[in-house]
Backbone bond lengths (Angstrom), bond angles and torsions (degrees), N, CA, C in turn:
res aa  C-N    CA-C-N  psi(-1)  N-CA   C-N-CA  omega(-1)  CA-C   N-CA-C  phi
1 X - - - 1.448 - - 1.537 107.84 -
2 X 1.289 115.80 137.48 1.464 119.07 -179.51 1.533 109.78 -72.77
3 X 1.320 114.96 159.39 1.463 119.73 178.15 1.521 111.28 -60.95
4 X 1.319 116.05 -32.50 1.456 120.83 -178.99 1.524 110.85 -65.42
5 X 1.329 116.70 -47.37 1.468 121.20 178.44 1.529 110.20 -67.92
6 X 1.328 116.23 -37.90 1.467 121.28 178.35 1.534 110.80 -59.05
7 X 1.334 116.19 -47.84 1.461 119.38 179.83 1.516 111.98 -67.46
8 X 1.315 117.18 -35.72 1.455 119.85 176.59 1.522 111.44 -60.39
9 X 1.319 115.28 -41.35 1.466 119.81 179.66 1.528 111.08 -69.82
10 X 1.333 117.39 -41.57 1.465 121.50 -175.65 1.528 112.86 -75.25
11 X 1.339 117.75 -40.00 1.462 120.54 -174.68 1.518 112.73 -91.94
12 X 1.314 117.46 -21.34 1.458 120.18 -176.21 1.520 112.80 82.71
13 X 1.323 117.00 4.85 1.458 120.69 177.67 1.520 109.40 -82.63
14 X 1.334 116.50 145.93 1.458 118.74 176.63 1.524 109.08 -83.93
15 X 1.343 116.28 175.39 1.463 120.47 -175.37 1.522 111.76 -61.60
16 X 1.304 116.42 -40.17 1.462 119.33 -179.55 1.529 111.02 -63.38
17 X 1.330 116.80 -42.91 1.476 120.42 178.91 1.525 110.86 -64.56
18 X 1.319 117.40 -38.70 1.461 120.44 177.61 1.527 111.29 -65.62
19 X 1.321 116.95 -38.22 1.461 120.41 178.66 1.522 112.33 -65.52
20 X 1.325 116.93 -30.38 1.461 120.24 -178.74 1.523 113.17 -80.96
21 X 1.328 117.44 -11.54 1.468 120.29 179.67 1.523 110.47 -67.54
22 X 1.339 117.50 142.82 1.470 118.73 169.45 1.532 108.98 -61.68
23 X 1.330 116.13 148.39 1.463 120.44 -174.88 1.527 111.56 -59.57
24 X 1.339 117.18 -37.53 1.463 119.59 -179.46 1.532 110.87 -65.02
25 X 1.315 117.71 -37.17 1.472 121.04 178.20 1.528 109.99 -69.67
26 X 1.326 116.46 -40.11 1.462 120.67 176.37 1.524 110.73 -57.07
27 X 1.340 116.45 -47.53 1.467 120.55 179.38 1.520 111.55 -65.58
28 X 1.324 117.20 -35.82 1.459 121.18 177.76 1.523 110.90 -63.80
29 X 1.338 116.91 -46.46 1.469 120.45 176.38 1.524 110.94 -59.43
30 X 1.328 116.11 -43.67 1.458 120.59 -178.43 1.526 110.98 -61.43
31 X 1.325 116.78 -48.43 1.467 120.94 179.68 1.532 110.87 -62.57
32 X 1.312 116.39 -45.55 1.468 121.28 -177.77 1.531 111.27 -59.70
33 X 1.321 117.13 -47.63 1.469 119.74 -177.35 1.520 112.40 -72.63
34 X 1.324 118.12 -31.64 1.463 119.10 175.99 1.527 110.80 -67.83
35 X 1.329 117.21 -37.96 1.468 120.24 176.77 1.525 110.25 -66.21
36 X 1.333 116.93 -42.56 1.470 119.72 177.53 1.525 111.55 -59.97
37 X 1.331 116.77 -40.24 1.470 119.98 177.87 1.528 111.35 -64.90
38 X 1.326 116.96 -39.79 1.465 119.76 179.21 1.529 111.64 -67.21
39 X 1.319 117.75 -32.24 1.464 120.98 -178.44 1.524 112.91 -72.36
40 X 1.318 117.52 -10.61 1.463 120.51 -178.54 1.526 113.15 -76.58
41 X 1.326 118.12 -23.10 1.460 120.43 -178.47 1.530 110.27 -117.48
42 X 1.305 115.78 156.95 1.460 120.52 178.22 1.524 111.09 -65.11
43 X 1.322 117.07 -39.79 1.469 120.14 177.60 1.522 110.80 -61.91
44 X 1.314 116.64 -40.11 1.458 120.74 178.67 1.517 112.02 -65.93
45 X 1.330 116.44 -40.06 1.473 120.03 178.25 1.521 110.55 -66.27
46 X 1.343 116.83 -38.41 1.471 120.09 176.42 1.527 110.70 -63.58
47 X 1.323 115.96 -42.28 1.463 120.93 178.89 1.537 110.52 -61.51
48 X 1.319 117.43 -44.38 1.466 120.79 179.86 1.527 111.34 -65.66
49 X 1.324 117.41 -36.55 1.469 120.40 177.91 1.529 110.35 -65.25
50 X 1.350 116.94 -43.69 1.463 120.44 177.21 1.520 110.91 -62.85
51 X 1.308 115.45 -42.20 1.458 120.29 -178.31 1.524 111.40 -63.94
52 X 1.324 116.85 -41.80 1.467 118.78 179.73 1.526 110.67 -68.13
53 X 1.322 116.78 -33.85 1.459 119.90 177.75 1.528 111.07 -69.28
54 X 1.317 116.54 -38.54 1.460 120.60 -178.25 1.527 113.03 -74.51
55 X 1.319 117.28 -27.46 1.461 119.93 -179.06 1.518 112.65 -90.93
56 X 1.328 117.47 -2.04 1.457 121.03 177.79 1.523 109.25 -70.14
57 X 1.316 117.36 126.34 1.465 121.00 -177.64 1.525 112.08 -103.31
58 X 1.302 117.72 -1.93 1.458 122.31 178.53 1.532 109.55 -93.24
59 X 1.313 116.58 136.32 1.465 120.51 177.14 1.528 109.29 -78.72
60 X 1.314 116.19 139.81 1.457 121.45 176.43 1.528 107.34 -89.05
61 X 1.318 116.20 86.81 1.461 121.33 -174.17 1.525 112.49 -66.10
62 X 1.314 117.53 -33.73 1.465 119.05 179.93 1.528 110.97 -64.47
63 X 1.335 117.41 -38.08 1.470 120.06 176.73 1.521 111.15 -67.40
64 X 1.308 116.63 -39.15 1.465 119.80 177.55 1.527 111.19 -63.90
65 X 1.313 116.75 -39.86 1.470 119.77 179.28 1.525 110.92 -64.99
66 X 1.326 117.51 -37.02 1.467 120.37 179.29 1.518 111.60 -63.75
67 X 1.314 117.47 -34.27 1.457 121.13 179.03 1.517 112.36 -85.41
68 X 1.308 117.31 -5.47 1.455 120.24 178.07 1.511 113.84 79.89
69 X 1.322 117.85 12.20 1.451 120.14 -177.83 1.510 114.21 -93.12
70 X 1.323 116.79 -0.36 1.457 119.66 -178.67 1.515 108.61 -142.69
71 X 1.308 116.15 126.97 1.458 120.29 178.30 1.518 108.30 -130.85
72 X 1.298 115.84 141.38 1.465 118.63 177.54 1.511 108.94 -75.00
73 X 1.283 115.71 144.50 1.458 120.72 179.90 1.514 109.26 -107.89
74 X 1.318 114.84 143.11 1.449 118.62 176.59 1.507 108.33 -79.05
75 X 1.326 115.56 151.09 1.456 120.15 179.57 1.527 109.59 -69.39
76 X 1.306 116.06 141.97 1.465 122.05 179.87 1.508 109.77 -68.27
77 X 1.313 117.18 134.80 1.452 121.40 177.17 1.513 113.76 92.89
78 X 1.303 118.08 3.93 1.469 119.34 178.18 1.507 111.10 -109.02
């Protein structure tokens, strides 16, 4: 099923209303409803958890410190 038909079914909007949406709103609806569909099953929730972990760009320094792989260094000259 195309994304257009998928959104029509999920939002209740007809094709003309979907065509009049700004593209950013269309993509927002698409992302929102796909996430809602994934949250309905355990496999989908596992997939979303993995995805959020993989897209995290911040290092978990506390976990690294627990494993001993990261130590703070003192500034030179102090």
